[in-house]
C-alpha positions as MATLAB code, in Angstrom:
seq = 'MDHPQRVVDAHVHHWDPARTDWYPFLAAADTALAAADASSAAADTALAAGRPDADRMRRPFDQPTYLAEAGRWNVEAYVHVTAAPEHFVAETAEIARLAEDTGQPQAIIGGVDGRGGAAGIVAQLDAQTDAPGFRGVRASAGLDLDTDAGHALLGALQDRGLVYDLVVHPDGMRRAAAALAAFPDLTVVVEHTGWPLAQDPEHAAVWRDGLARLAGLGPRVHLKLSGLAMTLHRIDVASFRPWVAHSLEVFGPARCFFASNFPVDGMFGSYDDLYGTYARLVDELAAPARDGLFAANAARVYRC';
ca = [
       0.000    0.000    0.000;
       1.311    3.440   -0.981;
       0.669    5.865    1.860;
      -0.497    9.237    0.408;
       1.978   12.024    0.987;
      -0.777   14.432    2.018;
      -4.518   14.593    2.659;
      -7.142   17.281    2.181;
     -10.152   15.866    4.006;
     -13.252   17.220    2.272;
     -15.921   16.367    4.861;
     -15.589   16.763    8.632;
     -18.161   17.667   11.306;
     -17.272   19.298   14.617;
     -19.996   19.039   17.241;
     -20.856   18.637   20.893;
     -23.891   16.504   21.827;
     -24.378   18.637   24.947;
     -25.531   21.459   22.668;
     -28.954   19.956   22.158;
     -30.342   23.098   20.529;
     -27.743   22.903   17.760;
     -27.436   19.127   17.418;
     -30.703   17.527   18.559;
     -30.097   14.499   16.355;
     -27.210   13.431   18.596;
     -29.615   12.544   21.392;
     -31.255    9.133   21.816;
     -31.972    6.992   18.779;
     -35.678    7.808   18.695;
     -34.866   11.527   18.702;
     -32.455   11.003   15.822;
     -35.125    9.251   13.803;
     -37.668   11.945   14.543;
     -35.202   14.598   13.375;
     -34.198   12.789   10.207;
     -36.201   15.086    7.962;
     -34.633   18.212    9.440;
     -31.187   17.967    7.890;
     -28.797   15.736    6.038;
     -26.699   15.442    9.195;
     -29.764   14.115   10.997;
     -30.245   11.657    8.180;
     -26.647   10.496    8.696;
     -27.571    9.820   12.289;
     -30.863    8.125   11.549;
     -29.152    5.614    9.301;
     -26.833    4.722   12.138;
     -29.266    4.960   15.054;
     -29.199    1.971   17.350;
     -25.924    0.556   16.077;
     -23.756   -0.829   18.915;
     -20.982    1.690   18.226;
     -23.209    4.747   17.689;
     -21.486    6.351   20.683;
     -18.462    6.879   18.416;
     -20.595    9.397   16.579;
     -22.574   10.740   19.530;
     -19.488   12.149   21.234;
     -17.824   15.549   21.357;
     -15.792   15.844   18.175;
     -13.677   18.964   18.298;
     -10.606   19.932   16.329;
      -8.009   18.384   18.676;
      -9.922   15.087   18.624;
     -10.094   15.091   14.836;
      -6.426   15.961   14.359;
      -5.356   13.285   16.834;
      -7.379   10.574   15.088;
      -6.159   11.670   11.647;
      -2.601   12.133   12.869;
      -0.931    9.466   10.732;
      -2.223   10.875    7.441;
      -0.578   14.302    7.091;
      -3.824   16.275    6.832;
      -2.755   19.507    5.167;
      -6.249   20.964    5.163;
      -9.812   19.977    5.850;
     -13.319   21.149    5.024;
     -15.856   21.599    7.793;
     -19.402   20.778    6.659;
     -22.392   22.085    8.555;
     -24.215   19.724   10.885;
     -26.520   22.160   12.717;
     -29.969   21.727   11.169;
     -31.296   25.162   12.184;
     -28.260   27.043   13.492;
     -25.966   26.818   10.484;
     -25.381   30.590   10.265;
     -24.123   30.719   13.860;
     -22.182   27.501   13.319;
     -20.447   28.949   10.248;
     -19.436   32.015   12.280;
     -18.129   29.840   15.115;
     -16.095   27.608   12.795;
     -14.701   30.707   11.081;
     -13.507   31.972   14.476;
     -11.904   28.597   15.129;
     -10.087   28.884   11.808;
      -8.888   32.389   12.612;
      -7.526   31.151   15.958;
      -5.900   27.920   14.758;
      -5.526   28.181   10.972;
      -7.944   25.268   10.519;
     -10.287   24.304    8.954;
      -9.238   25.899    5.720;
     -12.701   25.759    4.118;
     -16.291   25.837    5.370;
     -19.471   24.500    3.795;
     -22.398   26.159    5.496;
     -26.097   25.552    5.101;
     -29.469   26.850    4.001;
     -32.976   25.802    4.945;
     -35.286   25.392    1.974;
     -38.335   26.147    4.100;
     -37.305   29.802    4.103;
     -38.403   30.304    0.494;
     -36.386   32.027   -2.213;
     -35.794   35.283   -0.333;
     -34.995   33.472    2.899;
     -32.480   31.196    1.224;
     -30.571   34.087   -0.325;
     -30.573   35.924    3.011;
     -29.230   32.820    4.775;
     -26.506   32.477    2.163;
     -25.480   36.129    2.374;
     -25.352   35.938    6.174;
     -22.458   33.480    5.793;
     -20.515   34.791    2.814;
     -18.291   37.147    4.813;
     -16.972   34.333    7.027;
     -13.305   33.623    6.206;
     -13.015   30.281    4.469;
     -16.682   30.123    3.491;
     -16.903   28.240    0.189;
     -20.560   27.312   -0.234;
     -23.462   25.375    1.247;
     -25.336   22.149    1.455;
     -29.127   22.361    1.705;
     -31.268   20.635    4.281;
     -32.754   17.369    3.046;
     -35.944   17.733    1.062;
     -35.165   20.931   -0.854;
     -36.547   20.551   -4.380;
     -34.079   22.216   -6.716;
     -36.751   22.572   -9.407;
     -38.694   25.228   -7.492;
     -38.387   28.986   -7.094;
     -36.472   28.415   -3.872;
     -34.160   25.872   -5.494;
     -33.521   28.099   -8.489;
     -32.836   31.056   -6.205;
     -30.230   29.061   -4.298;
     -28.484   27.698   -7.379;
     -28.491   31.082   -9.085;
     -27.142   32.876   -6.018;
     -24.347   30.335   -5.597;
     -23.448   30.566   -9.285;
     -23.422   34.375   -9.218;
     -21.187   34.413   -6.145;
     -18.749   31.769   -7.388;
     -19.618   29.429   -4.520;
     -19.851   25.628   -4.329;
     -23.042   23.625   -3.992;
     -22.556   20.449   -1.947;
     -25.397   18.325   -3.301;
     -27.210   16.102   -0.801;
     -29.055   13.562   -2.923;
     -29.957    9.881   -2.906;
     -30.063    7.760   -6.083;
     -33.810    8.176   -6.600;
     -33.382   11.961   -6.692;
     -30.370   12.178   -8.979;
     -32.292   12.412  -12.241;
     -34.327   15.428  -11.070;
     -31.260   17.036   -9.524;
     -29.283   16.693  -12.751;
     -32.115   18.264  -14.742;
     -32.296   21.244  -12.366;
     -28.524   21.727  -12.274;
     -28.320   21.761  -16.069;
     -29.847   25.247  -16.054;
     -26.866   26.613  -14.081;
     -23.866   25.686  -16.241;
     -21.310   27.774  -14.346;
     -22.127   26.399  -10.888;
     -19.524   24.185   -9.221;
     -21.220   21.128   -7.703;
     -19.906   18.455   -5.347;
     -22.065   15.340   -5.013;
     -21.772   14.239   -1.399;
     -21.232   10.754   -0.007;
     -20.629    8.881   -3.295;
     -24.181    9.734   -4.306;
     -25.424    8.426   -0.963;
     -26.753    4.960   -1.874;
     -29.152    3.622    0.753;
     -29.046   -0.080   -0.063;
     -26.837   -2.711   -1.664;
     -29.427   -4.634   -3.693;
     -28.943   -4.783   -7.477;
     -32.046   -2.735   -8.276;
     -31.010    0.161   -6.065;
     -27.430   -0.051   -7.345;
     -28.743    0.243  -10.908;
     -30.626    3.437  -10.015;
     -27.439    4.754   -8.385;
     -25.385    3.998  -11.511;
     -27.933    5.711  -13.774;
     -28.119    8.783  -11.551;
     -24.361    9.014  -11.221;
     -24.007    8.958  -15.007;
     -26.537   11.775  -15.373;
     -24.717   13.956  -12.869;
     -21.326   13.199  -14.393;
     -22.778   14.094  -17.795;
     -23.168   17.703  -16.683;
     -19.444   18.128  -17.269;
     -16.235   18.873  -15.396;
     -17.852   21.386  -13.041;
     -19.529   18.485  -11.190;
     -17.394   16.482   -8.769;
     -17.940   13.404   -6.612;
     -16.993   13.238   -2.944;
     -16.012    9.641   -2.154;
     -17.280    9.420    1.411;
     -20.140    8.042    3.460;
     -20.104    4.488    2.120;
     -19.797    3.085    5.627;
     -23.265    4.457    6.399;
     -24.733    2.051    3.837;
     -22.287   -0.843    3.996;
     -21.929   -0.779    7.813;
     -18.289   -1.719    7.486;
     -14.980   -0.376    6.195;
     -12.973   -2.776    4.044;
     -11.577   -2.954    0.546;
     -13.878   -5.707   -0.739;
     -17.034   -3.869    0.350;
     -15.935   -0.466   -0.923;
     -14.355   -1.572   -4.195;
     -17.440   -1.904   -6.460;
     -18.754    1.519   -5.469;
     -15.429    3.354   -5.659;
     -14.342    1.622   -8.871;
     -17.580    2.524  -10.643;
     -17.434    6.095   -9.347;
     -13.927    6.531  -10.718;
     -14.967    5.002  -14.032;
     -17.902    7.392  -14.445;
     -16.399   10.625  -13.103;
     -12.715    9.946  -13.670;
     -10.057   10.387  -10.965;
      -9.670   14.115  -11.714;
     -13.265   14.813  -10.627;
     -13.326   12.699   -7.453;
     -11.796   13.061   -4.016;
     -11.832   11.136   -0.755;
     -13.291   12.443    2.500;
     -13.724   11.006    5.971;
     -17.263   12.023    6.955;
     -15.967   11.845   10.521;
     -17.187   11.221   13.121;
     -20.163    9.603   11.344;
     -18.205    7.023    9.340;
     -16.117    6.516   12.473;
     -18.870    4.322   13.900;
     -17.632    1.533   11.667;
     -13.876    1.870   12.133;
     -11.017    4.207   12.849;
      -9.641    6.971   10.659;
      -6.691    4.673    9.977;
      -9.095    1.927    8.855;
     -10.892    4.283    6.483;
      -7.879    5.938    4.888;
      -6.017    2.644    4.768;
      -8.927    1.237    2.761;
      -8.909    4.256    0.461;
      -5.162    3.864   -0.088;
      -5.469    0.183   -0.975;
      -8.316    0.872   -3.395;
      -6.205    3.215   -5.532;
      -2.776    1.704   -4.926;
      -2.301    0.926   -8.623;
      -3.031    4.435   -9.874;
      -0.193    6.733  -10.890;
       1.108    9.094   -8.223;
      -0.526   12.277   -9.660;
      -3.955   10.626   -9.749;
      -3.578    9.367   -6.184;
      -2.531   12.803   -5.003;
      -5.586   14.240   -6.730;
      -7.915   11.840   -4.968;
      -6.365   12.401   -1.551;
      -5.598   16.109   -1.721;
      -5.201   18.140   -4.916;
      -8.740   17.808   -6.311;
     -10.451   18.839   -3.079;
      -7.939   21.648   -2.572;
      -8.763   22.969   -6.036;
     -12.548   22.765   -5.661;
     -12.709   24.215   -2.143;
      -9.742   26.581   -2.588;
      -7.860   25.357    0.466;
];
């Protein structure tokens, strides 16, 4: 296995379960399930609720904890992704202060709530744009991009040169691709390998079709190789290989990059387990392609 020389981790959450107003989904399993519609982070939790090692996600996960667990992988930079379903503006400001104090994280993906309507979404976006390191947003689960609110978000991001981190499952990829086609200058990152929810052949076929449609939008659309442990409930080369291999075939190595999704994916193994699996999966690629997957591609997209 060739150990990557550097890592830019494109998906990390910092949180504290004691802050129940910000992170209600980190409470008991039934609370997580009830909150699953509120945000993609809550959906992460709902998928994992009740697992024996769920405490590895429902724990304080601050910057020192993250850096210690990632310590063997020369993390040059990382991207913090919002996890506060209703307090993302305040969370973005807090993470920006952390970055000013420590130099990390180098990039921030904030949030918007589609229930605010078109004007509300733009106001939420503009409330975050002055934060140092702010690079774009993900939207709370359930936002229909083919609505006035969805168009307002995509247009505002495009006009401001920001990134849209797309939260979508396979059954929503076709509609998402159609909506995104109307915004040809918008940089898009598809989160969590397209976030498959099952391993059966029928669902995998829908995932493959949707992935192809998103990739067909051109080089402005990228794929974040993360989150597979949420579906597979394990971290190993054999389980990951079909999904990662197909992703690289469809998008190409220059449009993909690895990310940890920690501490969520950490329920199923350590950071070393996850990045060791990633390294083995691409061990045969040339050095520039490997560096792209582990660092350069994410650094380019998120400017970090």
